[in-house]
Backbone as JSON Lines, residues from 0, in Angstrom:
{"i":0,"aa":"M","n":[73.59,83.58,92.37],"ca":[72.54,83.68,91.39],"c":[72.9,84.71,90.3]}
{"i":1,"aa":"L","n":[73.5,85.81,90.71],"ca":[73.9,86.82,89.74],"c":[74.95,86.25,88.78]}
{"i":2,"aa":"A","n":[75.84,85.42,89.34],"ca":[76.86,84.81,88.49],"c":[76.22,83.91,87.43]}
{"i":3,"aa":"Q","n":[75.16,83.21,87.79],"ca":[74.48,82.36,86.82],"c":[73.8,83.18,85.73]}
{"i":4,"aa":"V","n":[73.27,84.35,86.09],"ca":[72.65,85.22,85.08],"c":[73.71,85.7,84.1]}
{"i":5,"aa":"V","n":[74.85,86.15,84.62],"ca":[75.93,86.61,83.75],"c":[76.45,85.45,82.91]}
{"i":6,"aa":"F","n":[76.54,84.26,83.5],"ca":[76.98,83.08,82.75],"c":[76.03,82.78,81.59]}
{"i":7,"aa":"L","n":[74.72,82.82,81.87],"ca":[73.75,82.55,80.8],"c":[73.79,83.61,79.72]}
{"i":8,"aa":"L","n":[74.0,84.88,80.11],"ca":[74.14,85.93,79.1],"c":[75.4,85.73,78.27]}
{"i":9,"aa":"T","n":[76.45,85.25,78.9],"ca":[77.7,85.02,78.18],"c":[77.55,83.87,77.19]}
{"i":10,"aa":"I","n":[76.91,82.81,77.61],"ca":[76.75,81.64,76.75],"c":[75.7,81.88,75.66]}
{"i":11,"aa":"N","n":[74.53,82.39,76.06],"ca":[73.39,82.5,75.15],"c":[73.05,83.94,74.8]}
{"i":12,"aa":"G","n":[73.97,84.84,74.95],"ca":[73.68,86.26,74.76],"c":[73.19,86.61,73.39]}
{"i":13,"aa":"T","n":[73.68,85.94,72.37],"ca":[73.26,86.29,71.01],"c":[71.79,85.95,70.77]}
{"i":14,"aa":"D","n":[71.26,84.98,71.52],"ca":[69.85,84.63,71.38],"c":[68.94,85.76,71.87]}
{"i":15,"aa":"W","n":[69.44,86.57,72.8],"ca":[68.63,87.64,73.39],"c":[69.07,89.02,72.91]}
{"i":16,"aa":"G","n":[69.97,89.08,71.96],"ca":[70.41,90.36,71.42],"c":[71.53,91.02,72.21]}
{"i":17,"aa":"V","n":[72.12,90.3,73.16],"ca":[73.22,90.83,73.96],"c":[74.42,89.93,73.71]}
{"i":18,"aa":"D","n":[75.36,90.4,72.91],"ca":[76.51,89.57,72.58],"c":[77.7,89.96,73.44]}
{"i":19,"aa":"L","n":[78.01,89.12,74.42],"ca":[79.19,89.34,75.25],"c":[80.41,88.63,74.66]}
{"i":20,"aa":"G","n":[80.22,87.89,73.6],"ca":[81.33,87.31,72.86],"c":[82.05,86.18,73.52]}
{"i":21,"aa":"G","n":[81.35,85.38,74.32],"ca":[82.08,84.34,75.02],"c":[81.54,82.95,74.88]}
{"i":22,"aa":"G","n":[80.6,82.71,74.0],"ca":[79.91,81.43,73.88],"c":[80.73,80.2,74.17]}
{"i":23,"aa":"T","n":[81.77,79.95,73.38],"ca":[82.57,78.74,73.59],"c":[83.92,79.04,74.2]}
{"i":24,"aa":"G","n":[84.21,80.28,74.42],"ca":[85.49,80.65,75.0],"c":[86.32,81.45,74.03]}
{"i":25,"aa":"V","n":[87.35,82.08,74.56],"ca":[88.22,82.94,73.77],"c":[89.66,82.58,74.07]}
{"i":26,"aa":"T","n":[90.45,82.44,73.04],"ca":[91.89,82.21,73.21],"c":[92.59,83.55,73.23]}
{"i":27,"aa":"I","n":[93.52,83.7,74.15],"ca":[94.31,84.93,74.24],"c":[95.42,84.81,73.2]}
{"i":28,"aa":"L","n":[95.16,85.33,72.01],"ca":[96.07,85.14,70.88],"c":[97.42,85.84,71.09]}
{"i":29,"aa":"S","n":[97.43,86.99,71.72],"ca":[98.69,87.7,71.9],"c":[99.64,86.93,72.79]}
{"i":30,"aa":"A","n":[99.12,86.21,73.78],"ca":[99.99,85.42,74.65],"c":[100.27,84.04,74.06]}
{"i":31,"aa":"A","n":[99.36,83.54,73.23],"ca":[99.55,82.21,72.65],"c":[100.73,82.18,71.68]}
{"i":32,"aa":"G","n":[101.05,83.31,71.09],"ca":[102.16,83.36,70.14],"c":[103.53,83.42,70.8]}
{"i":33,"aa":"L","n":[103.57,83.58,72.1],"ca":[104.85,83.67,72.81],"c":[105.41,82.27,73.09]}
{"i":34,"aa":"D","n":[106.71,82.22,73.25],"ca":[107.37,80.98,73.64],"c":[106.86,80.53,75.01]}
{"i":35,"aa":"R","n":[106.71,79.23,75.21],"ca":[106.14,78.7,76.44],"c":[106.96,79.1,77.68]}
{"i":36,"aa":"D","n":[108.28,78.99,77.59],"ca":[109.13,79.35,78.73],"c":[109.05,80.85,79.03]}
{"i":37,"aa":"F","n":[109.06,81.65,77.98],"ca":[108.96,83.1,78.15],"c":[107.63,83.47,78.8]}
{"i":38,"aa":"R","n":[106.54,82.84,78.34],"ca":[105.22,83.12,78.9],"c":[105.12,82.65,80.35]}
{"i":39,"aa":"S","n":[105.71,81.5,80.65],"ca":[105.71,80.99,82.02],"c":[106.48,81.91,82.96]}
{"i":40,"aa":"D","n":[107.64,82.36,82.51],"ca":[108.43,83.29,83.33],"c":[107.69,84.61,83.49]}
{"i":41,"aa":"G","n":[107.1,85.1,82.41],"ca":[106.35,86.35,82.47],"c":[105.17,86.27,83.42]}
{"i":42,"aa":"T","n":[104.47,85.13,83.38],"ca":[103.34,84.94,84.28],"c":[103.81,84.94,85.73]}
{"i":43,"aa":"Y","n":[104.95,84.3,85.99],"ca":[105.5,84.28,87.34],"c":[105.81,85.69,87.82]}
{"i":44,"aa":"W","n":[106.47,86.47,86.99],"ca":[106.84,87.83,87.4],"c":[105.62,88.73,87.54]}
{"i":45,"aa":"W","n":[104.62,88.55,86.68],"ca":[103.38,89.33,86.82],"c":[102.68,88.96,88.14]}
{"i":46,"aa":"A","n":[102.64,87.66,88.45],"ca":[102.0,87.23,89.69],"c":[102.77,87.74,90.91]}
{"i":47,"aa":"L","n":[104.09,87.67,90.86],"ca":[104.91,88.17,91.96],"c":[104.73,89.68,92.13]}
{"i":48,"aa":"G","n":[104.73,90.39,91.01],"ca":[104.52,91.84,91.07],"c":[103.14,92.2,91.58]}
{"i":49,"aa":"A","n":[102.13,91.44,91.15],"ca":[100.76,91.71,91.61],"c":[100.64,91.44,93.11]}
{"i":50,"aa":"G","n":[101.25,90.36,93.57],"ca":[101.2,90.05,95.01],"c":[101.94,91.08,95.85]}
{"i":51,"aa":"A","n":[103.16,91.4,95.44],"ca":[103.94,92.4,96.19],"c":[103.29,93.77,96.09]}
{"i":52,"aa":"G","n":[102.79,94.11,94.92],"ca":[102.13,95.41,94.75],"c":[100.88,95.53,95.6]}
{"i":53,"aa":"S","n":[100.12,94.44,95.71],"ca":[98.9,94.5,96.53],"c":[99.24,94.64,98.0]}
{"i":54,"aa":"V","n":[100.28,93.96,98.45],"ca":[100.7,94.11,99.85],"c":[101.15,95.54,100.12]}
{"i":55,"aa":"L","n":[101.96,96.1,99.22],"ca":[102.41,97.48,99.39],"c":[101.26,98.48,99.32]}
{"i":56,"aa":"L","n":[100.3,98.24,98.42],"ca":[99.15,99.12,98.3],"c":[98.3,99.1,99.58]}
{"i":57,"aa":"V","n":[98.06,97.92,100.11],"ca":[97.28,97.82,101.34],"c":[98.03,98.48,102.5]}
{"i":58,"aa":"Y","n":[99.34,98.28,102.57],"ca":[100.15,98.91,103.61],"c":[100.06,100.43,103.51]}
{"i":59,"aa":"A","n":[100.17,100.94,102.3],"ca":[100.1,102.39,102.09],"c":[98.71,102.93,102.44]}
{"i":60,"aa":"I","n":[97.67,102.2,102.07],"ca":[96.31,102.64,102.4],"c":[96.09,102.65,103.9]}
{"i":61,"aa":"L","n":[96.53,101.6,104.58],"ca":[96.31,101.53,106.02],"c":[97.11,102.57,106.79]}
{"i":62,"aa":"R","n":[98.2,103.05,106.24],"ca":[99.02,104.07,106.9],"c":[98.61,105.49,106.52]}
{"i":63,"aa":"S","n":[97.58,105.62,105.71],"ca":[97.14,106.94,105.27],"c":[95.9,107.37,106.05]}
{"i":64,"aa":"R","n":[95.36,108.52,105.65],"ca":[94.12,109.01,106.28],"c":[92.96,108.06,106.01]}
{"i":65,"aa":"I","n":[92.99,107.4,104.87],"ca":[91.93,106.43,104.55],"c":[91.98,105.26,105.53]}
{"i":66,"aa":"G","n":[93.19,104.8,105.85],"ca":[93.33,103.73,106.83],"c":[92.82,104.13,108.2]}
{"i":67,"aa":"L","n":[93.07,105.37,108.59],"ca":[92.56,105.87,109.85],"c":[91.03,105.92,109.81]}
{"i":68,"aa":"A","n":[90.48,106.34,108.68],"ca":[89.03,106.36,108.52],"c":[88.45,104.95,108.57]}
{"i":69,"aa":"L","n":[89.14,103.99,107.94],"ca":[88.67,102.6,107.98],"c":[88.69,102.04,109.4]}
{"i":70,"aa":"T","n":[89.7,102.4,110.17],"ca":[89.76,101.96,111.56],"c":[88.6,102.55,112.36]}
{"i":71,"aa":"A","n":[88.31,103.82,112.13],"ca":[87.18,104.45,112.82],"c":[85.86,103.8,112.42]}
{"i":72,"aa":"I","n":[85.7,103.5,111.15],"ca":[84.48,102.85,110.67],"c":[84.36,101.45,111.27]}
{"i":73,"aa":"R","n":[85.48,100.73,111.34],"ca":[85.46,99.4,111.92],"c":[85.03,99.43,113.38]}
{"i":74,"aa":"D","n":[85.55,100.4,114.13],"ca":[85.24,100.47,115.56],"c":[83.79,100.88,115.82]}
{"i":75,"aa":"D","n":[83.33,101.93,115.16],"ca":[81.96,102.4,115.35],"c":[81.6,103.31,114.18]}
{"i":76,"aa":"E","n":[80.7,102.83,113.35],"ca":[80.35,103.56,112.13],"c":[79.64,104.88,112.44]}
{"i":77,"aa":"T","n":[78.8,104.87,113.45],"ca":[78.09,106.1,113.82],"c":[79.07,107.15,114.35]}
{"i":78,"aa":"A","n":[80.0,106.71,115.17],"ca":[81.0,107.64,115.69],"c":[81.89,108.16,114.56]}
{"i":79,"aa":"A","n":[82.18,107.33,113.59],"ca":[82.99,107.77,112.45],"c":[82.24,108.85,111.67]}
{"i":80,"aa":"R","n":[80.93,108.68,111.5],"ca":[80.14,109.72,110.82],"c":[80.15,111.03,111.61]}
{"i":81,"aa":"S","n":[80.14,110.91,112.94],"ca":[80.15,112.13,113.75],"c":[81.48,112.86,113.66]}
{"i":82,"aa":"L","n":[82.53,112.17,113.23],"ca":[83.85,112.79,113.02],"c":[84.01,113.29,111.59]}
{"i":83,"aa":"D","n":[82.92,113.4,110.86],"ca":[82.9,113.87,109.47],"c":[83.66,112.97,108.52]}
{"i":84,"aa":"I","n":[83.63,111.68,108.77],"ca":[84.21,110.71,107.84],"c":[83.1,110.29,106.89]}
{"i":85,"aa":"N","n":[83.37,110.41,105.6],"ca":[82.41,109.99,104.59],"c":[82.48,108.47,104.47]}
{"i":86,"aa":"V","n":[81.6,107.8,105.2],"ca":[81.65,106.34,105.31],"c":[81.39,105.69,103.95]}
{"i":87,"aa":"L","n":[80.4,106.15,103.23],"ca":[80.08,105.55,101.93],"c":[81.24,105.69,100.96]}
{"i":88,"aa":"R","n":[81.83,106.87,100.88],"ca":[82.95,107.1,99.97],"c":[84.14,106.21,100.33]}
{"i":89,"aa":"T","n":[84.4,106.05,101.62],"ca":[85.52,105.23,102.06],"c":[85.27,103.76,101.72]}
{"i":90,"aa":"K","n":[84.07,103.28,101.95],"ca":[83.74,101.89,101.63],"c":[83.79,101.63,100.13]}
{"i":91,"aa":"V","n":[83.29,102.58,99.35],"ca":[83.34,102.42,97.89],"c":[84.78,102.39,97.4]}
{"i":92,"aa":"L","n":[85.62,103.24,97.96],"ca":[87.04,103.24,97.59],"c":[87.69,101.9,97.89]}
{"i":93,"aa":"V","n":[87.38,101.32,99.04],"ca":[87.94,100.01,99.38],"c":[87.44,98.94,98.42]}
{"i":94,"aa":"W","n":[86.16,99.0,98.05],"ca":[85.62,98.03,97.1],"c":[86.27,98.17,95.73]}
{"i":95,"aa":"I","n":[86.56,99.4,95.31],"ca":[87.22,99.61,94.02],"c":[88.63,99.04,94.04]}
{"i":96,"aa":"V","n":[89.35,99.28,95.11],"ca":[90.72,98.73,95.22],"c":[90.67,97.2,95.24]}
{"i":97,"aa":"A","n":[89.71,96.63,95.97],"ca":[89.58,95.17,96.02],"c":[89.2,94.61,94.65]}
{"i":98,"aa":"A","n":[88.31,95.28,93.93],"ca":[87.92,94.82,92.59],"c":[89.09,94.88,91.62]}
{"i":99,"aa":"F","n":[89.9,95.93,91.74],"ca":[91.1,96.02,90.9],"c":[92.05,94.85,91.18]}
{"i":100,"aa":"G","n":[92.24,94.53,92.45],"ca":[93.11,93.41,92.82],"c":[92.56,92.08,92.31]}
{"i":101,"aa":"C","n":[91.26,91.89,92.42],"ca":[90.65,90.64,91.91],"c":[90.77,90.55,90.4]}
{"i":102,"aa":"G","n":[90.56,91.66,89.71],"ca":[90.7,91.68,88.26],"c":[92.13,91.38,87.83]}
{"i":103,"aa":"L","n":[93.08,91.96,88.54],"ca":[94.49,91.7,88.22],"c":[94.85,90.24,88.46]}
{"i":104,"aa":"A","n":[94.35,89.67,89.56],"ca":[94.61,88.25,89.83],"c":[93.98,87.37,88.76]}
{"i":105,"aa":"G","n":[92.76,87.7,88.34],"ca":[92.11,86.94,87.27],"c":[92.86,87.05,85.96]}
{"i":106,"aa":"A","n":[93.39,88.23,85.67],"ca":[94.16,88.41,84.44],"c":[95.41,87.55,84.45]}
{"i":107,"aa":"V","n":[96.08,87.48,85.58],"ca":[97.29,86.66,85.67],"c":[96.95,85.17,85.55]}
{"i":108,"aa":"V","n":[95.85,84.75,86.17],"ca":[95.44,83.34,86.08],"c":[95.14,82.97,84.63]}
{"i":109,"aa":"Y","n":[94.38,83.8,83.93],"ca":[94.01,83.47,82.56],"c":[95.14,83.71,81.57]}
{"i":110,"aa":"L","n":[96.12,84.53,81.94],"ca":[97.31,84.64,81.11],"c":[98.08,83.33,81.12]}
{"i":111,"aa":"N","n":[98.06,82.67,82.26],"ca":[98.71,81.36,82.37],"c":[97.93,80.27,81.64]}
{"i":112,"aa":"L","n":[96.59,80.35,81.65],"ca":[95.77,79.31,81.02],"c":[95.61,79.48,79.52]}
{"i":113,"aa":"L","n":[95.74,80.68,79.0],"ca":[95.65,81.02,77.58],"c":[94.25,80.92,76.99]}
{"i":114,"aa":"R","n":[93.3,80.37,77.7],"ca":[91.95,80.26,77.15],"c":[90.95,80.6,78.23]}
{"i":115,"aa":"I","n":[90.07,81.51,77.9],"ca":[89.02,81.91,78.83],"c":[87.74,81.22,78.41]}
{"i":116,"aa":"Q","n":[87.25,80.33,79.27],"ca":[86.02,79.61,78.99],"c":[84.97,79.98,80.03]}
{"i":117,"aa":"P","n":[83.79,80.36,79.59],"ca":[82.76,80.78,80.55],"c":[82.4,79.72,81.57]}
{"i":118,"aa":"D","n":[82.34,78.47,81.16],"ca":[81.97,77.44,82.13],"c":[83.03,77.26,83.21]}
{"i":119,"aa":"A","n":[84.29,77.59,82.93],"ca":[85.33,77.53,83.95],"c":[85.31,78.78,84.82]}
{"i":120,"aa":"A","n":[85.05,79.93,84.22],"ca":[85.06,81.18,84.96],"c":[83.88,81.29,85.93]}
{"i":121,"aa":"Y","n":[82.74,80.71,85.57],"ca":[81.55,80.8,86.42],"c":[81.25,79.47,87.1]}
{"i":122,"aa":"H","n":[82.24,78.64,87.25],"ca":[82.02,77.32,87.85],"c":[81.66,77.46,89.32]}
{"i":123,"aa":"V","n":[80.88,76.51,89.8],"ca":[80.42,76.54,91.19],"c":[81.59,76.4,92.18]}
{"i":124,"aa":"N","n":[82.72,75.86,91.73],"ca":[83.86,75.74,92.63],"c":[84.34,77.1,93.12]}
{"i":125,"aa":"W","n":[84.25,78.13,92.29],"ca":[84.67,79.47,92.73],"c":[83.81,79.92,93.9]}
{"i":126,"aa":"S","n":[82.51,79.66,93.85],"ca":[81.64,80.01,94.97],"c":[82.0,79.21,96.21]}
{"i":127,"aa":"A","n":[82.3,77.93,96.02],"ca":[82.68,77.1,97.16],"c":[83.99,77.59,97.78]}
{"i":128,"aa":"Y","n":[84.94,77.98,96.95],"ca":[86.2,78.52,97.48],"c":[85.94,79.77,98.31]}
{"i":129,"aa":"M","n":[85.12,80.67,97.8],"ca":[84.85,81.93,98.51],"c":[84.14,81.67,99.83]}
{"i":130,"aa":"I","n":[83.17,80.76,99.83],"ca":[82.45,80.44,101.07],"c":[83.41,79.83,102.08]}
{"i":131,"aa":"F","n":[84.31,78.96,101.63],"ca":[85.29,78.35,102.52],"c":[86.23,79.4,103.11]}
{"i":132,"aa":"I","n":[86.71,80.32,102.28],"ca":[87.64,81.35,102.75],"c":[86.95,82.26,103.76]}
{"i":133,"aa":"V","n":[85.73,82.69,103.46],"ca":[85.03,83.6,104.37],"c":[84.69,82.89,105.67]}
{"i":134,"aa":"S","n":[84.23,81.65,105.61],"ca":[83.89,80.94,106.85],"c":[85.14,80.64,107.67]}
{"i":135,"aa":"S","n":[86.27,80.37,107.02],"ca":[87.52,80.16,107.77],"c":[87.96,81.43,108.47]}
{"i":136,"aa":"A","n":[87.87,82.54,107.79],"ca":[88.26,83.82,108.39],"c":[87.31,84.18,109.53]}
{"i":137,"aa":"A","n":[86.01,83.95,109.34],"ca":[85.05,84.26,110.4],"c":[85.27,83.37,111.61]}
{"i":138,"aa":"S","n":[85.59,82.11,111.37],"ca":[85.86,81.19,112.47],"c":[87.1,81.62,113.25]}
{"i":139,"aa":"A","n":[88.15,81.99,112.54],"ca":[89.37,82.43,113.21],"c":[89.12,83.72,113.97]}
{"i":140,"aa":"R","n":[88.33,84.61,113.42],"ca":[88.05,85.88,114.08],"c":[87.23,85.65,115.35]}
{"i":141,"aa":"S","n":[86.23,84.77,115.28],"ca":[85.41,84.53,116.46],"c":[86.21,83.81,117.53]}
{"i":142,"aa":"R","n":[87.12,82.92,117.15],"ca":[87.98,82.27,118.14],"c":[88.89,83.28,118.82]}
{"i":143,"aa":"G","n":[89.38,84.24,118.06],"ca":[90.24,85.26,118.64],"c":[89.5,86.12,119.64]}
{"i":144,"aa":"R","n":[88.26,86.45,119.35],"ca":[87.47,87.26,120.27],"c":[87.13,86.48,121.52]}
{"i":145,"aa":"S","n":[86.75,85.22,121.39],"ca":[86.35,84.45,122.57],"c":[87.55,84.2,123.48]}
{"i":146,"aa":"S","n":[88.74,83.98,122.92],"ca":[89.9,83.76,123.77],"c":[90.32,85.05,124.44]}
{"i":147,"aa":"A","n":[90.14,86.19,123.76],"ca":[90.47,87.47,124.38],"c":[89.5,87.78,125.51]}
{"i":148,"aa":"R","n":[88.23,87.46,125.34],"ca":[87.25,87.68,126.4],"c":[87.53,86.8,127.6]}
{"i":149,"aa":"S","n":[87.85,85.53,127.33],"ca":[88.08,84.61,128.45],"c":[89.34,84.99,129.22]}
{"i":150,"aa":"S","n":[90.37,85.47,128.55],"ca":[91.58,85.86,129.26],"c":[91.36,87.13,130.07]}
{"i":151,"aa":"S","n":[90.55,88.07,129.55],"ca":[90.28,89.29,130.32],"c":[89.38,89.0,131.51]}
{"i":152,"aa":"S","n":[88.46,88.05,131.36],"ca":[87.6,87.72,132.5],"c":[88.39,86.95,133.56]}
{"i":153,"aa":"R","n":[89.38,86.13,133.14],"ca":[90.23,85.43,134.1],"c":[91.07,86.42,134.9]}
{"i":154,"aa":"S","n":[91.61,87.42,134.24],"ca":[92.47,88.37,134.94],"c":[91.68,89.22,135.93]}
{"i":155,"aa":"S","n":[90.41,89.51,135.62],"ca":[89.61,90.29,136.56],"c":[89.18,89.46,137.75]}
{"i":156,"aa":"R","n":[89.03,88.13,137.57],"ca":[88.66,87.26,138.69],"c":[89.86,86.95,139.58]}
{"i":157,"aa":"S","n":[91.07,87.05,139.05],"ca":[92.23,86.65,139.81],"c":[92.65,87.68,140.86]}
{"i":158,"aa":"S","n":[92.12,88.89,140.81],"ca":[92.5,89.92,141.78],"c":[91.27,90.37,142.56]}
{"i":159,"aa":"P","n":[90.88,89.57,143.56],"ca":[89.67,89.95,144.33],"c":[89.97,91.15,145.22]}
{"i":160,"aa":"T","n":[88.94,91.95,145.4],"ca":[89.07,93.09,146.3],"c":[88.21,92.84,147.53]}
{"i":161,"aa":"T","n":[88.65,93.35,148.62],"ca":[87.89,93.18,149.86],"c":[87.43,94.53,150.36]}
{"i":162,"aa":"A","n":[86.5,94.52,151.24],"ca":[85.94,95.76,151.75],"c":[86.95,96.49,152.63]}
{"i":163,"aa":"S","n":[87.82,95.72,153.31],"ca":[88.78,96.37,154.21],"c":[89.99,96.91,153.47]}
{"i":164,"aa":"G","n":[90.15,96.5,152.2],"ca":[91.27,96.99,151.4],"c":[92.56,96.22,151.61]}
{"i":165,"aa":"T","n":[92.55,95.08,152.36],"ca":[93.75,94.3,152.58],"c":[93.78,93.07,151.74]}
């Protein structure tokens, strides 16, 4: 719903006194003047750098004190607070890093397309993609937990104990 509000402001913003400058779309003029092969190669290298950089950034974060704090928050948020971990600050930092990565990915995508159109940027397909990705990850996570529980319950049943100890 928020995306639709921003979309309507982008399309009809001048009617309400808020000009976001995107009514029919914007051409990226600085990239449009480049040779097609040069722009294609540049987009590839930017995408490769963004992907590798994001992996390295996540690795570095997870190996730092912030990663340790995130692990504590994941396990038990109340216990993490009792260890003097600033849960809100840590979560906000993760959201900022994630937003930066999403913005960089969007910049690379639109560098390749050369034209930013509001109806494409706020299309319902983006919501469908996100719902599919989240539900797939949740499904895989729940399957992992259920198989781990069933294997641990099998191992505890396989070694019966008797009162005599034999």
